[in-house]
C-alpha positions, 0 to 999 in steps of 0.5 A: 525936938520931940513931943516932951521938949515941945511941951516944955517950950510951949505947952499951950501951943503944942496942946492946941496943935495936938488937939487939932491933929487928934480931931482929924485922927479921930474922925478918920478912924471913925469913918473907917469903922475903927474904935479908939481903945485908949489914948495917952498924951501923943498916942492913940490905940485903935481897933479895926474889924478889917486889915484893909480898913486899918491900913487905909485909915493909917495912910489917910491919917498920915496924908491928912496930918502932912497937909496940916503940918505944911500949913504950920511953922517948921518948929510947930509941926507934929509928925506921927509914926504908925504901926499896924499888926494883926493878933489875938488880944484880951479884952479887959473892960474897955481896954485891950491887952496882949502880944497883939497890942505890944507888937503894934506899939513896937512897929510904931517905934521903928517907923519913920516920922510920917511913916507906916510899918506893918507886920507880915500877918497884915501884909499877907492879907492886904497884898493886891487889895490896895494900890500901895508900895511896900518895902520888906525891911526884913525880920526885926527883933522888937523890944520885949517880943520873944521872936523876930517879926517880919516888917514891911514899910509902906512906900507912898512916894508916887503911889496913889492912895485909893479912895475908901469904899463904902463903910462896912459893918463888922462885928466887935466881938471877934477875937481877932483884932486889927490894931493900929497904934500911932505911938509917939510924936516927932518934929523936924529939926529946928525950933523957936521959943515962945515967951509970955510977958506981962504986956498989954495985948494988941487988938490983933492979939486979942482977936487971935486969943478970941479966935483960939478960944472959939476954936478950943470951945468948938473942939471941946464941943465936938469932942463931947459930942463924939464921946456922947455918940461913942457912949450911945453906940456902946450902949446900943452894942451892949443891948444887942449883945444882951439880946443876942445872948438871951436868944442864944440861951433860948435856942440852946434850951430849945435844942436840949429839949429837942435832943432829949425828945429825940433820944427818948423817941429813938430808944422807944423805936429801938425797943419796938424793933427789938421786940419785932425782931424777937417775935420774927425770930420766934416765928421763924424758929417755930416754922423751922421746927415744923419743917423739920418735923414734917421732913422727919415724918416724911423720911420715916414714911419713905423709910417705912415704904422702902422697907415694905417694898424691900420685904415684898421684893424679897418675898417675890424673889423667893417665890420666883426662885421656888417657881424656877426650881419647880419648873426645872425639876421635870426636865431631869429624868429620874432613874427610878421613882424612888430616886426622884428628889423631893422639891424641898431641897431644891427650893432650899438651894435655889434662894441660896444660889440666885437670890440677893436681897437689897441692903437693910436699914441696919446694913446702911447704918453700919456703913457709917459707923465709926468716928467722923470729923465735921466742920462748918464755914459760914459767909458774912451776912448783913451785920454778921461776921464770917464764921468757921468752927469744928463740931463734935460728931457721932453716929447713933443707929445710923443717924449723924449728930453734930453739936457745938457749944452748951445746950441753950447757951449763946453760940450753941448749934445742933444738927441731925440727919440720917443718910439715905440709901443713895448717900443723900443726907439732910441735916436739920436743927437749930442754933442760938446766936452768939453774944457778939451779934448786933442784937441779944442772943436769939434762936434760929433754924438750920438746914443743910443738904448734900451727898456722901461721895465715898467717905466724904460729905459736903452739904450746903444750906443756911444757919440764921440765913447765913450761907454755910457749907458743912464738911464731914469726913471719916476720921483717920 
């Protein structure tokens, strides 16, 4: 006989037993920090913050109801089934909706009277934490659920139920809800009919009626107190939630203000750094120009000194040749005075025969006339990428001129230098960083130094502080 049949046979007696059972169920749920979401007839839907507490509550409810049923006649016993599931739910007012609730209800429907069924998601989280037995009844196709659910049945025969530990506070705002649904009441076979006749009540019946009325009154008062307590708790939670939201909103506004201030400070710092970097680059470029001008003047002075020394050496060589010719003149015995040769022809012949003047600047410059190929390769430095490029190269009056890009535009490089008599070549100049540099295009100095080996030259130095190598070879 089910709950509906009991109600049809003895509505008042059945409601009395159900109310007593509900008082026990509500008290155990509250002890385990659960929240009763809804009730309908013989069903209860409750929400828990912990899967362990939900299962403990289910076991204690069944044990308590079993004890109460043992004291009742066989045909008055109400047995409950329990289903426990873990899943996301939607909160609508004080009600919970979604698949998590539906699965809990379907688990209850396949449980045995006095039995408990749990989903695999609950089993995975409580395994090893409760001293209970579990029976895997496999994947079940539940009504209105679009995918099979693996179900475990709690086997309590011979297994002690651990006493609950201290109640733990848990947030009720979490999205993951632990659902324990006790849906439907079942009774053992056999029933007895109650008949209400219009007969005077005996004293014993009157005492029983008064006792029943007192119990109903006490239960109603307890239910009213529990409802008042629940309403007070909900008000307190609502106040705490409003306060928490206000604090979160204030913290968000404060964080936004701090973020805005930090952004402005960072921008100002970057502008200061950019201005400092530009000033440093300008100063470095000016210093490089000054160094290049000093090197050029020094080279010009050395060249002038070398030209003077060469001229002096040429004059001295001519003089020595003349002296040597004059000294050799008396050693020749002339046949007659008229036949003695004049010194002028000897002086003219001596330089032609024995004097070799060093190469002039024009001669050194002529050595490098022609077409040359030039390329430069730079290594990575700090935030700058590696760099390699070919150059336009030409020689004008003995001076090498290497250029790349458009003048005064990003990526422009210009190098100049005149080879020395020993083949040494110092290339100096300037360049402008490209658009891909971490900062806007900036001018920078350049200097490379090397020596010609035949028709090949290799110089080492820096461009914008990057280590670079320049190669020059005569065009084929």
